[in-house]
C-alpha positions in Angstrom: 49.6 -28.7 19.6 50.5 -26.1 22.1 53.6 -25.1 20.0 51.2 -24.5 17.0 48.9 -22.2 19.0 52.0 -20.3 20.3 53.3 -19.8 16.7 49.9 -18.6 15.5 49.7 -16.2 18.3 53.2 -14.8 17.7 52.4 -14.5 14.0 49.4 -12.4 14.9 51.6 -10.3 17.1 54.0 -9.6 14.5 51.4 -8.8 11.9 49.8 -6.4 14.4 53.1 -4.8 15.0 53.8 -4.3 11.3 50.3 -3.1 10.5 50.3 -0.7 13.4 53.6 0.7 12.3 52.7 1.1 8.7 49.4 2.8 9.6 50.9 5.3 12.2 54.1 6.1 10.2 53.0 6.1 6.6 49.3 6.5 6.5 48.4 8.5 9.6 51.9 10.2 9.7 52.0 10.3 13.5 54.0 13.0 15.1 55.6 10.4 17.5 59.0 8.8 16.8 59.3 5.5 15.0 60.7 3.9 18.0 57.7 4.9 20.2 55.3 3.7 17.5 57.1 0.3 17.3 57.0 0.1 21.3 53.2 0.8 21.2 52.6 -1.7 18.5 54.6 -4.2 20.7 52.5 -3.3 23.7 49.2 -3.4 22.0 50.1 -6.5 20.0 49.5 -8.6 23.1 45.8 -8.6 21.9 47.2 -9.5 18.5 44.4 -11.4 16.9 41.6 -9.7 18.8 43.1 -6.3 17.5 43.3 -7.5 13.9 39.8 -9.0 13.9 38.5 -5.8 15.6 40.1 -3.6 13.1 38.8 -5.6 10.1 35.3 -5.7 11.7 35.3 -1.9 12.1 36.4 -1.3 8.5 33.7 -3.6 7.2 31.1 -2.0 9.3 32.2 1.4 8.1 31.8 0.4 4.4 28.5 -1.2 5.0 27.2 1.9 6.9 28.5 4.3 4.2 26.7 2.2 1.5 23.5 2.3 3.5 23.7 6.0 3.7 24.4 6.5 0.1 21.5 4.3 -0.8 19.2 6.1 1.6 20.2 9.4 0.1 19.7 8.1 -3.4 16.2 7.0 -2.5 15.3 10.2 -0.7 16.4 12.3 -3.7 14.4 10.2 -6.1 11.3 10.4 -4.0 11.4 14.3 -3.7 
């Protein structure tokens, strides 16, 4: 049982490092070197599953908030 938990934790750590690297190098186009981005991904990956769930929650919250704002603007424009 403990080995399974450890493997799940390591998998989350690796997924976090890969996601962090892709985001910073290809999407955000960070000014830092790729080696530094990998190191930071490794360092922050200690919180692996917490980081992944937090990131997903923030994205979902952002889209929900944007939808609410769009609906609010639509209703206000119709009521004018």
